[in-house]
C-alpha positions in Angstrom: -19.8 16.2 -3.0 -23.1 15.8 -4.8 -26.1 15.7 -2.4 -29.8 15.3 -3.0 -30.3 19.0 -3.5 -27.6 19.2 -6.1 -29.1 16.2 -7.9 -32.5 17.8 -8.1 -31.0 21.1 -9.3 -29.1 19.3 -12.1 -32.1 17.3 -13.1 -34.2 20.5 -13.4 -31.5 22.6 -15.1 -30.6 20.0 -17.7 -34.2 18.9 -18.5 -33.7 15.3 -17.4 -37.0 13.5 -17.3 -36.0 9.9 -16.4 -33.5 8.7 -13.8 -32.3 5.1 -13.6 -31.8 3.8 -10.1 -29.4 0.8 -10.6 -28.1 -2.0 -8.3 -26.2 -5.2 -9.1 -27.5 -8.4 -7.7 -25.9 -11.8 -7.1 -26.0 -12.6 -10.8 -23.7 -9.7 -11.7 -26.3 -8.2 -14.0 -27.2 -4.5 -13.4 -30.9 -4.1 -12.6 -33.1 -1.4 -11.2 -36.0 1.0 -11.6 -36.6 4.1 -13.6 -38.2 7.1 -11.9 -39.7 10.3 -13.3 -38.1 13.6 -12.4 -41.3 14.6 -10.6 -41.1 11.7 -8.2 -37.3 11.9 -7.8 -37.3 13.9 -4.5 -39.3 11.2 -2.7 -37.0 8.5 -4.1 -33.9 10.4 -3.1 -35.2 10.5 0.5 -36.6 7.0 0.9 -35.7 4.9 -2.2 -38.1 2.9 -4.4 -39.4 -0.6 -3.7 -38.3 -3.8 -5.4 -39.1 -7.4 -4.6 -36.4 -9.0 -2.5 -36.6 -11.9 -5.0 -34.3 -9.9 -7.3 -31.4 -11.0 -5.2 -32.2 -14.6 -6.0 -32.4 -14.0 -9.8 -29.6 -15.7 -11.7 -27.8 -14.8 -14.9 -30.4 -16.8 -16.9 -33.0 -14.4 -15.5 -34.6 -17.2 -13.5 -35.4 -17.4 -9.8 -33.0 -19.8 -8.1 -35.3 -22.7 -7.1 -33.8 -23.0 -3.6 -33.2 -19.3 -3.1 -34.0 -17.8 0.2 -35.6 -14.7 -1.4 -38.9 -15.4 -3.1 -41.9 -13.5 -4.2 -43.0 -12.5 -0.7 -41.3 -9.4 0.7 -39.5 -6.4 -0.6 -36.6 -4.1 -0.1 -35.8 -0.5 -0.9 -33.4 0.6 -3.7 -31.8 3.7 -2.3 -29.9 5.9 -4.7 -26.5 7.3 -3.8 -26.6 11.0 -4.8 -22.8 11.1 -5.2 -23.1 8.7 -8.1 -25.5 10.9 -10.1 -24.5 11.1 -13.8 -26.2 12.6 -16.8 -26.2 10.0 -19.5 -24.5 11.3 -22.7 -25.8 8.5 -24.8 -29.6 8.6 -23.9 -31.6 11.8 -24.2 -33.0 13.4 -21.1 -31.8 10.5 -18.9 -29.6 10.2 -15.8 -28.4 7.4 -13.6 -27.6 6.7 -10.0 -26.0 3.6 -8.4 -27.9 2.4 -5.4 -27.7 0.4 -2.2 -30.4 -2.1 -1.0 -32.0 -1.3 2.3 -34.6 -3.1 4.4 -37.9 -1.6 5.1 -36.7 -0.1 8.3 -34.1 1.9 6.3 -31.0 -0.1 7.3 -28.6 -1.5 4.8 -29.8 -4.9 3.7 -27.5 -7.7 4.8 -27.8 -9.3 1.4 -26.9 -6.1 -0.5 -23.5 -6.4 -2.3 -22.8 -2.6 -2.5 -23.8 -1.9 1.0 -21.8 -4.8 2.3 -18.7 -3.6 0.5 -19.2 -0.1 1.9 -19.4 -1.6 5.4 -16.2 -3.6 4.9 -14.4 -0.5 3.5 -15.5 1.6 6.5 -13.8 -1.0 8.8 -10.6 -0.7 6.8 -10.8 3.0 6.8 -10.9 3.0 10.6 -7.4 1.6 10.4 -6.4 4.1 7.8 -6.6 1.8 4.8 -7.9 2.9 1.4 -7.8 0.6 -1.6 -7.4 1.9 -5.1 -8.6 -0.2 -8.1 -8.9 -0.4 -11.8 -11.0 -2.9 -13.7 -9.1 -3.7 -16.9 -11.9 -4.8 -19.1 -11.9 -6.4 -22.5 -14.8 -6.9 -24.9 -15.7 -7.9 -28.4 -17.4 -5.7 -31.0 -19.7 -7.9 -33.0 -21.9 -7.9 -36.0 -24.7 -10.2 -37.3 -24.2 -12.1 -40.6 -27.0 -12.5 -43.1 -27.5 -16.0 -41.7 -28.2 -14.5 -38.3 -24.9 -15.6 -36.8 -23.0 -13.3 -34.3 -19.4 -12.9 -35.3 -16.5 -10.5 -34.5 -16.9 -7.1 -36.1 -13.7 -7.5 -38.1 -10.7 -9.7 -38.7 -7.9 -7.5 -37.3 -5.0 -8.8 -35.4 -3.6 -8.1 -31.9 -2.5 -4.5 -31.2 -2.7 -3.8 -34.9 -3.2 -0.4 -36.4 -5.9 -2.0 -38.6 -7.9 -2.6 -35.5 -7.4 1.0 -34.3 -8.8 2.3 -37.6 -11.7 -0.1 -37.9 -13.0 0.7 -34.3 -11.9 4.4 -34.3 -15.3 6.1 -34.5 -16.8 3.7 -31.9 -13.9 4.1 -29.5 -13.7 7.9 -29.9 -17.4 8.3 -29.1 -17.1 5.9 -26.2 -14.2 7.8 -24.7 -16.1 11.0 -25.0 -19.1 9.5 -23.3 -16.9 8.1 -20.5 -15.2 11.5 -19.9 -18.5 13.2 -19.8 -19.3 10.9 -16.8 -16.0 11.7 -15.1 -14.0 8.7 -16.2 -10.6 9.3 -17.8 -8.9 7.1 -20.3 -6.0 5.0 -18.8 -5.3 2.7 -21.8 -6.7 1.6 -25.1 -5.6 -0.9 -27.8 -7.1 -3.6 -30.0 -6.7 -6.9 -28.1 -5.7 -10.5 -29.0 -9.0 -11.5 -30.8 -10.4 -10.0 -34.0 -12.7 -7.2 -33.1 -11.7 -7.5 -29.4 -10.9 -4.3 -27.6 -9.3 -3.3 -24.3 -10.4 0.1 -23.0 -9.5 1.0 -19.4 -10.6 3.9 -17.4 -8.5 5.5 -14.6 -8.3 3.9 -11.2 -10.4 5.1 -8.3 -11.0 4.3 -4.7 -13.2 1.7 -3.1 -16.9 1.7 -4.0 -16.3 4.4 -6.7 -14.1 2.0 -8.7 -16.8 -0.6 -8.7 -19.4 2.0 -9.6 -17.3 3.1 -12.5 -17.1 -0.4 -13.8 -20.9 -0.6 -14.0 -21.1 2.8 -15.8 -18.3 1.8 -18.1 -20.0 -1.4 -19.4 -23.3 0.4 -19.8 -21.5 3.1 -21.9 -19.6 0.7 -24.1 -22.8 -1.3 -25.0 -25.0 1.8 -25.5 -22.6 3.6 -27.8 -22.1 0.4 -29.9 -25.8 -0.2 -30.1 -26.3 3.4 -31.4 -24.0 2.4 -34.3 -25.8 -0.9 -34.9 -22.8 -2.8 -33.6 -22.9 -5.4 -30.8 -20.6 -5.4 -27.8 -20.3 -8.5 -25.6 -18.4 -8.8 -22.3 -18.9 -12.6 -22.1 -15.8 -14.4 -21.0 -15.6 -16.8 -24.0 -18.2 -15.9 -26.6 -16.3 -17.5 -29.5 -14.9 -21.0 -28.7 -12.1 -20.7 -31.3 -11.0 -17.2 -30.2 -9.3 -15.8 -27.1 -11.4 -15.2 -24.1 -12.3 -11.9 -22.6 -11.1 -10.9 -19.1 -11.5 -8.2 -16.5 -8.2 -8.1 -14.7 -8.3 -6.2 -11.5 -5.4 -3.9 -10.6 -5.2 -3.1 -6.9 -3.1 -1.1 -4.4 -3.7 -0.4 -0.8 -2.9 2.9 0.9 -2.5 3.8 4.6 -1.8 7.4 5.7 -1.0 8.3 2.1 1.6 5.6 1.7 1.3 2.5 -0.5 1.2 -0.5 1.7 2.4 -2.7 -1.1 5.5 -0.6 -1.9 8.9 -1.0 -0.3 10.9 2.3 -0.6 14.1 0.5 0.1 13.8 -2.1 -2.6 15.9 -2.1 -5.7 14.7 -3.0 -9.2 11.4 -2.7 -11.0 9.3 -4.8 -8.6 9.5 -3.1 -5.2 6.9 -5.2 -3.4 6.9 -4.7 0.3 6.8 -7.4 3.0 3.1 -6.6 3.6 2.6 -6.7 -0.2 4.1 -10.2 -0.3 1.7 -11.3 2.5 -1.2 -9.7 0.6 -0.2 -11.9 -2.4 0.0 -14.9 -0.1 -3.6 -14.3 1.0 -4.8 -14.2 -2.6 -2.9 -17.4 -3.4 -4.2 -19.2 -0.3 -7.9 -18.3 -1.0 -7.6 -18.6 -4.8 -9.9 -21.6 -5.3 -12.7 -19.8 -3.5 -12.0 -16.3 -4.8 -12.6 -17.3 -8.4 -16.2 -18.1 -7.5 -16.5 -14.3 -7.1 -14.2 -13.1 -9.9 -15.0 -15.8 -12.5 -18.6 -16.5 -11.5 -20.3 -18.1 -14.5 -20.2 -21.5 -16.2 -18.6 -19.9 -19.3 -15.9 -18.3 -17.1 -14.1 -21.7 -16.9 -13.9 -22.0 -20.7 -11.5 -19.1 -20.4 -9.5 -20.1 -17.3 -7.4 -22.6 -19.1 -3.6 -23.0 -19.7 -2.2 -21.0 -22.6 -5.0 -18.4 -22.6 -3.1 -15.6 -20.8 -6.0 -15.8 -18.3 -4.1 -17.8 -15.6 -4.9 -21.3 -14.6 -2.6 -21.9 -11.7 -2.2 -20.5 -8.1 1.1 -18.8 -8.7 2.5 -15.2 -8.8 5.2 -13.7 -10.9 6.9 -10.5 -12.2 5.2 -9.4 -15.4 4.1 -13.0 -15.9 0.8 -13.0 -17.8 0.2 -16.6 -17.2 0.4 -16.1 -13.4 -2.7 -15.7 -11.3 -1.2 -12.7 -9.6 1.1 -10.5 -11.8 3.3 -7.8 -10.2 3.7 -5.2 -13.0 7.1 -3.5 -13.4 7.2 0.1 -12.3 8.8 3.2 -13.8 11.6 4.9 -11.8 9.9 8.3 -11.8 7.2 7.4 -9.2 7.5 3.8 -8.3 5.2 4.1 -5.2 2.3 5.2 -7.4 2.8 2.3 -9.8 3.3 -0.5 -7.3 0.3 -2.8 -7.4 -0.9 -6.3 -7.9 -2.9 -7.5 -10.9 -5.4 -10.3 -10.3 -5.9 -12.1 -13.6 -8.5 -14.9 -13.2 -11.4 -12.4 -13.4 -14.0 -11.6 -16.1 -16.7 -9.1 -16.7 -19.5 -11.4 -15.5 -18.5 -10.6 -11.9 -20.3 -8.3 -9.5 -17.5 -5.7 -9.1 -18.6 -5.0 -5.5 -18.2 -8.7 -4.5 -15.0 -9.1 -6.5 -13.4 -6.2 -4.7 -14.7 -7.4 -1.3 -13.3 -10.9 -1.8 -9.9 -9.7 -3.0 -9.5 -7.4 0.0 -10.7 -10.0 2.5 -8.2 -12.5 1.1 -5.4 -10.1 0.9 -5.8 -8.7 4.4 -6.1 -12.2 5.8 -2.7 -12.8 4.2 -1.3 -9.7 5.9 -2.8 -10.7 9.3 -1.4 -14.2 9.1 1.8 -13.1 7.4 1.4 -15.7 4.6 4.5 -16.3 2.5 3.7 -16.5 -1.2 7.0 -18.2 -2.0 9.3 -17.2 -4.8 7.7 -15.7 -7.9 7.3 -17.9 -10.9 8.6 -16.2 -14.0 7.6 -18.9 -16.5 4.5 -20.4 -18.0 3.3 -22.8 -15.2 2.1 -25.2 -17.9 5.7 -25.8 -18.9 6.9 -26.4 -15.4 7.3 -30.0 -14.2 4.6 -31.3 -11.9 7.0 -32.1 -9.1 8.4 -28.5 -9.2 4.8 -27.1 -9.1 4.1 -29.4 -6.1 7.3 -28.2 -4.3 6.2 -24.6 -4.9 2.7 -25.4 -3.6 1.3 -24.3 -7.0 -1.9 -26.1 -8.1 -4.5 -25.8 -10.8 -7.3 -23.3 -10.3 -10.9 -24.8 -10.3 -11.8 -26.0 -13.7 -15.6 -25.5 -13.3 -18.0 -23.2 -11.5 -19.1 -26.1 -9.4 -15.6 -26.7 -8.1 -15.1 -23.0 -7.3 -18.4 -22.9 -5.4 -17.4 -25.9 -3.4 -14.3 -24.0 -2.3 -16.2 -20.8 -1.7 -18.9 -22.5 0.4 -16.3 -23.7 3.0 -14.1 -20.6 3.0 -14.5 -19.0 6.4 -12.7 -15.7 5.5 -14.9 -14.9 2.5 -18.0 -16.1 4.4 -17.3 -13.7 7.2 -16.5 -10.8 4.9 -19.8 -11.2 2.9 -21.9 -12.1 5.9 -24.3 -15.1 6.1 -27.2 -13.6 4.1 -25.0 -12.5 1.2 -22.7 -15.5 1.2 -25.6 -18.1 1.2 -27.8 -16.3 -1.3 -24.8 -15.9 -3.6 -24.2 -19.7 -3.4 -27.8 -20.4 -4.1 -27.9 -18.2 -7.2 -24.6 -19.5 -8.7 -25.4 -23.2 -8.0 -28.7 -22.7 -9.8 -26.8 -21.4 -12.8 -24.5 -24.5 -12.7 -27.5 -26.9 -12.3 -29.3 -25.3 -15.2 -26.2 -25.7 -17.5 -26.2 -29.4 -16.6 -30.0 -29.7 -17.4 -29.4 -28.0 -20.7 -26.6 -30.4 -21.6 -24.1 -27.5 -21.1 -25.4 -25.9 -24.3 -23.9 -22.5 -23.5 -24.7 -20.6 -26.7 -26.6 -17.6 -25.6 -26.2 -18.6 -22.0 -25.1 -15.1 -20.9 -26.5 -13.1 -23.7 -29.2 -11.4 -21.7 -27.0 -9.8 -19.1 -23.5 -9.5 -20.6 
């Protein structure tokens, strides 16, 4: 375990001069302060100040007009020493992920990371520990002589051409990720030209969300060093496939996978509690996507035929289902049994996405919700009366529709708490309102943060 003394020692030993203290606000954009090594001891003890208005800044970098957090008042950005990482891509620099505290030193009720930590501590009291992996896709891009941003190349899905064209970038990125303690779980060129899928190993709870922040920072920094762009936007090129961030999740209790049934036959050994967990995700799906697909552009991606999922269904290895149950190998089926939540993209705040999924899933376990039979077909090809009989419906088709469901969802509201739930609504509604005012001209809409 890395403590404050160890951080100070590593900063001194490795000649680190600047340390980034980073949090993620309601917009999903990583933000923070940079502190000098000489002032780091004080910051490790008490944090550094920031205006509380940062929690009401949206993805357009504008203060939500009706946001509860304005220019008056501040909070403390308190670094977590366990997250300290020396940055392999920026000289003499380090980074720590942080919680937001009030001026009395208590976790701020509107702070996403602290709220997730509180929720996880409640689960841990009952022996539950979630393990997650954020399966992120992104596009490498270049700028034409006309100033247009286009994919880096024209390679095809899973092609060896794509492996070769991106090799140097990927190799350097993997090295940088490993230097920060993140191992490579999977890599391949994805569906779109210049699109990549690079996945780091799963981890537990808050650490998994922390890794997602560090991962995205690393991908963009390495690309930039090669004069290449990298975008995590959900649908940056209207004519090309969208970009997702599928979330793989399992839940463990007393070293046993809650989702796994040891007596089940076949490749999909989902337990009864696992089925109930899926039932909770399906039941809360319209509200959940407000957290996992939280921007206007997200809903350009959540459409039928996009392999992003557009319906509230689950299935076995069904990549058009909202919840996919991946097949497991027979060597260690318990370790591989998990759910994959597909209507998610990289504009989410990973702390809030995880919090929402867990709250919905555990509500399903508590209420013993039945998800029905798995759908192992493209729901777009299924007759409307059969979808209705299966209680399968279309996911929200706009951010506004998702926020309406989120606003009235009591389970998610309780999990986030009033301050975080309401401030999130204010920020995201301001993004929707701005898109309407701009005539939904989305080009560059997310360019600043994603």
